N, C-alpha and C positions, 0 to 999 in steps of 0.2 A: 504493500500500500504506500502511496506517496506520503511525504511528511505532512503532519497535521497542521492546519491553520497557516499555511504558507501561500502567499500571493495576495493580490489586492483586487477583488476579494479571493479568499481561498475557494478552491473548487468544491462543489456541493458535497462530494463524498468524503472530503477531508475536514469538513466543518464540525467543530465541537459545539453542541447546542444544549439547551436545557433538557432535551429529550434523550440525549445519549452520553452526557458528561460523566456518568458513573459506570459506563459499559466499555469493555475493551473494543478496539484499541484506544478509544477516545479518552478514557480515564487518565491515561498517562499524562496527557496535556491538561485535561480538565482539573485534576487534583492540584496542579501548580498554578492555575489561573482561575480559581473559583470566583473571585470578585468580578471577572469579566463575563460571568454566566448568571450569577445569583446576586441580588442586592446584599450589601454588607454594611456593618458598622465598624469603625476603626477602634483599635485598642492601642493608644499611643504608648511608646516607650519614652524614656528620658535620656536623650543623647549625652547628658552630662553625668550620668550615673551608670554607664555601661560596665558590666562585670567582665573584665578581661581575663579569660581563662588561660593559664599558661599551657604551652604545648610541650609534650614529651612523647613524640611518636615512638611507637613500638612496632616491631616486626611481627606481623601476624601470619607470615607465610607458612608456619608450621601448624597453624590451627586446622583441625579437621572436624567436620560435622557429620554425624551419622545421617545417612541419606535415605532413611525409610526403606531398608531392604536393598538399597543400591550401594555402590561404592561410596566411601566417605567423601564428603565434598570439601574442597578448599574454601577459604573465605570468599574469594571472588565467585566461585561456582554457586555457593549458597546465596550470595547477593543476587545473582542472576535468577536462580531457581525460585526465590521468594519475591521477585519483581521489586527489589529495593530501589528507591529513588534517592534516599539520604540516610546515612548512618553516622552517628557520633557516639563515641565511647569515652567515658571519663574514668579515671582512677585517682582517688584522693584529690579530686578537683582539677586534675590536669587532663588535657585532651591527648589521649594515646592513640586514637584511631578516628579518621574522618574520611568518608567516601561519599561521592555523589555520582549518580548515573541518570540516564534518560533526560538530559538537559537541566537537571536540578543543579542549583548552586548554593553556596552558604547563605546567600541573601534571599533565596526563594521561599516565600511562605507556601506551605503545603497543608492541605486539610488534615486534621487529626481524627476525623470521624469520632468514635466514642471515647477516645482519649480526652476529648473535650469534657466528658463527664467527670473524669478524675480531677481536672483543673477546677471544675465547679465544686467538687467535694472539698478541695483544699480551701477555696474561697469561703465555703460554708463554715469551716473551722475558724477562719479569721473572724467572720462576723459573729459566730457564737461566742468567741472569747471577748469580743467587744460588747456583748450583751444585746446585740441587734437581732440575733436569731436564736430561738429556743427550739432545739430539735424535738422536744417533747410536746410541743404545741400541735394542735390539729391543723391540718392543711387549710380547712375551711375557716379557721380563725382569721387567716390572712387573705385567702382567696374564696370568699363566700360564693363566687360565681359557680363553683363546682359542688355546692352542697346537695344538689339533686342528681349527682352522678355517682359512679362507683367509688369515688374518692371520699365520700362521706365517712367519717370515722377514722380515716387514715391520718397518721402522724407525719410530721416532717421527717422523723427518723425512719419511718417506713419508706418514704420516698428515697432517702439517702442510701438505704441498704437494699433497695429493690425487693421489698417484702410487702408490696401492696397486692391485694387479692384481685386485681382487675382482670377481667376476661379480655385478653388482647394477645394475639399471636404475632410475634416479631418475625414475620416471614419475609426475608430479604428478597426472595425470588417471586413474590406475589405479583400478579399482573392486574388484579382487581381486588376490591374489598377494602376493609379498614386501613390496611397498611398503605395502600395507594392514596386513599383519602387523606391520610396523615401526611404523606409526602407532598401532596398538592397543597395542603394547608400551610406547609412550611416554606413553600416556594421552590422546592427541590424538583418537582415534576411539573410539566406543562398541563394546563387544563385541556380537557377534551372539547370537541366541537359543541358549542352551545352551553357549556358548563358555566355556572356562576362563580365568580371569584370566591375563594374561601380564605380563612386565616387560622393561625395556630390556636389562638385562645377560644375561638368559637368552636373549634374541633372538639373540645372536651365535653360539650353538651351531648355528644353522641355516645360517650363511654358510660353506659348505664349498668353493665352486668359485672358481677364478681364471681370468682370460681372458688374462693375460700376466704375466711376471715383475714383481715390485715395482720401483718406481723408474724406470719408463719413461714412458709417456704420461700427461698430465693426464687424470684420470678422476674426475668429480665424483660423490661418494657421501657423503650426509649421515651414515650410520652411522659413517664414519671419524671424524667430529668428536665424536660422542657417545662413541666409544671413546677419543678423545683426552682428553675430560673425565674418564673413568675413570682413564686413565694419570696425569693431573695429580693427581687425588685420592690415588692410590697413592703417587706420588712425594713429595708434600708431607705426606701424612697428615692432610689437612684437606679439608673440603667445598669444592667449587668456589665456591659462593655466598659462603662466608666469605673465600676467597682474593680474589675479585673485590672484595669490600667493603674488605678490609684493604689490598690492594695497588694498587687502581685507584680505586674509587669514592670512598673517603674522602680519600686524598691528592690526588686530582684536584679535589675540591671540588664534587662533584655536589650539585645543589639539592634533589633528592628521592631517597629510596630507590628502587632498582630491584627487580625480582623475576624469577624464572625458573621455568618449569614443571618439575614432577617426575612421575615415574611412581608407581605404587602403592606402591613400596618406597623411594621417595626419590631414585632416580637422576635426575640433572638433564639436561634436554634442551639440552645445550651446543651442539647443531647449529642451534638455532633458537628456543629458548624464552625468551630474554631480553626483558624489557619495560622501557622507559625513556621519559623525556620526550624531546621532540625537542631541547630545549636541552642536556640532559645528553649526548645523543648527539653534539651539535656540540662539546661540551667534549672528548670523546675525540679528535675530529679535530684540535682546536686543540692538544692535547698533542703529536700527531704533527708538526704544523707547527712547534712549538717544540722539536723534537728530543727529545721525550719528557719535558721538564722543566716544572715550574711553580715560579715564584719561586725559581729557582736550584737546586731539588731535583729530581734525576732520579727519574722514576717509571717510564717505559718506557725501557730502555736505548737510547741513540742508535745504538749499533752494530747493534742488532736492527732498528731502523727502516731503517738504511742497507742491511742485508742484505735486507730486504723489497724495497727499491727496486732493488738491483743483483744479488741472488743468485738470481733465478728463471731458468728455462729457457724461452725463447720457442719453441723447437722442440717441447718437450713440450706447450706450450699449443696450438700449431697443430694437433696431432694429437688434441686433445680435443673434447668435444661442444659447447662454447660458442663456438668460434672463428668459426663461421658468423654468429653474432649480432653479432660485432664485426669484420665483414669489412674487411680492409685496414688494421686498426689493429695496431700493433706492441705486443704485450702479453705479460705472463706472470702466473703465480699463485705466490705465495710466502707461507708461514706464514698461510694463510687470508685473504690479501688479494689483490685484483686490482691490477695495476700497468699504467698507460699509460706505456710506456717513452719515452725521449728526453731531450733537454737539460732539459726542464721536466717531470719525472715527476709523475704523479698517482696516488695510492694510493686505492683505494676498496673498500668492502664493498657487496655486493648481496644483497638478500633477495627472495624471491618476493612477489608482490602489490605490488611497487614500493617496497621499503625501500632506502634508500641512505645511506651515509656517504662523503663525498668529501673528500680532503685534497690540495689543490694546494700542494705543499710550497714551490715557488719563488715563486709569486705570493701565498702566505699567505692562501689562500681556503679556507674550509671550508663544506660544504653538508651538512645533515642533512635527510632527507626520509622521512616516514612516509606510507604510502598504504594504500588498501584496493581495489586493482584487482581486477576480477572474475576474471581468469585468473591462475593462479600464475606462469607464466613464458611470456609471449607475445612473440615476436620483434618484432612491430610496436610493442608497448608499450615494450620495452627500447630500441629505436631512438629513439622519441619522448622517453623519459626522458633518454637520454644526450644528445640534441640540446639539450634544455632545460637540463640540468646544465652542458653545455659553454658554452651561451650565458650562463648566469648567472655561471660562472667568469670568462669573458672580460669581461663587463660589470663585474663587481666589481673585477677586476684593473686595468681601465682607468680607473676612477673616481678 
């Protein structure tokens, strides 16, 4: 196929549009140019406070990744096999590995998909420590607009831990039904012929049914996190993008402004619309490794990070839909983060099409990975991703 989006105008078969931007081969371009496809809100950094990470490049040529029954893969082979666009690895705050592929550069913002949720989870901890957000309050105390929906009786903590009993199937390959209506409401899918414009906040009035009481099993539903974004804005009286900028992006020392997608009325896609450089994503992980502080100033409360590590329920996780992809691994989900439990816990965020932020707290290793994998969530890809991320963590820690 000819190069995408080349020419004035590009030929029709190479154009990336709202209808195809998340499908191969168009996603490779689309994930790096989201603001040219979907409306967005800016998340400014502070050019005077940039966190300059020292570089200490390491030779990863000896690294080998189990290839799922095939020959072990080299680093470069694994990057290709997992459609990696950007990879940054830190050890003890130093950049030891940085790779970019598929026209990605250190300055390119790339969509995080559901790693956005993990950033929201960290922001929630900041607001909770300030007394702005109480995780034990009911959602409807702040957003009464959903009192006649399945969210009645759900707490903010239920939203944070994906333990709302909402009847909603997160089917990424759906071609009709609630999942498509949800995507259209967020401005991620085009409307069909004759369809009236929708919006994210009005979408919630359609979510009436529950499958179990709130607070029980882990049940992954992205609308929970978009609703959490609404809760945060109501609690703080500020836009989500402004809060991320003021409380995370600027004090953290991000090198570039980030941005987030919005619906037609400005509601932000806090479940998956954040776009950042790979290096700035790695800085978020480094903050976690450092207990939430930079240069002695607390940004993310250390107690919130500790609660992410120790406060989750592994039994709720085992009953959830993702346990099979991580078979045999002791895990839980807390405040929009996945946690590999044990003496050396690892906290990570995971987004469809291969987005990752990994923080190995004890070994002080951080991995940020942007990708453009063909399928949204493929078990074989997740296994291969995790094998490579584990190999990199171990290689980095032993060096």
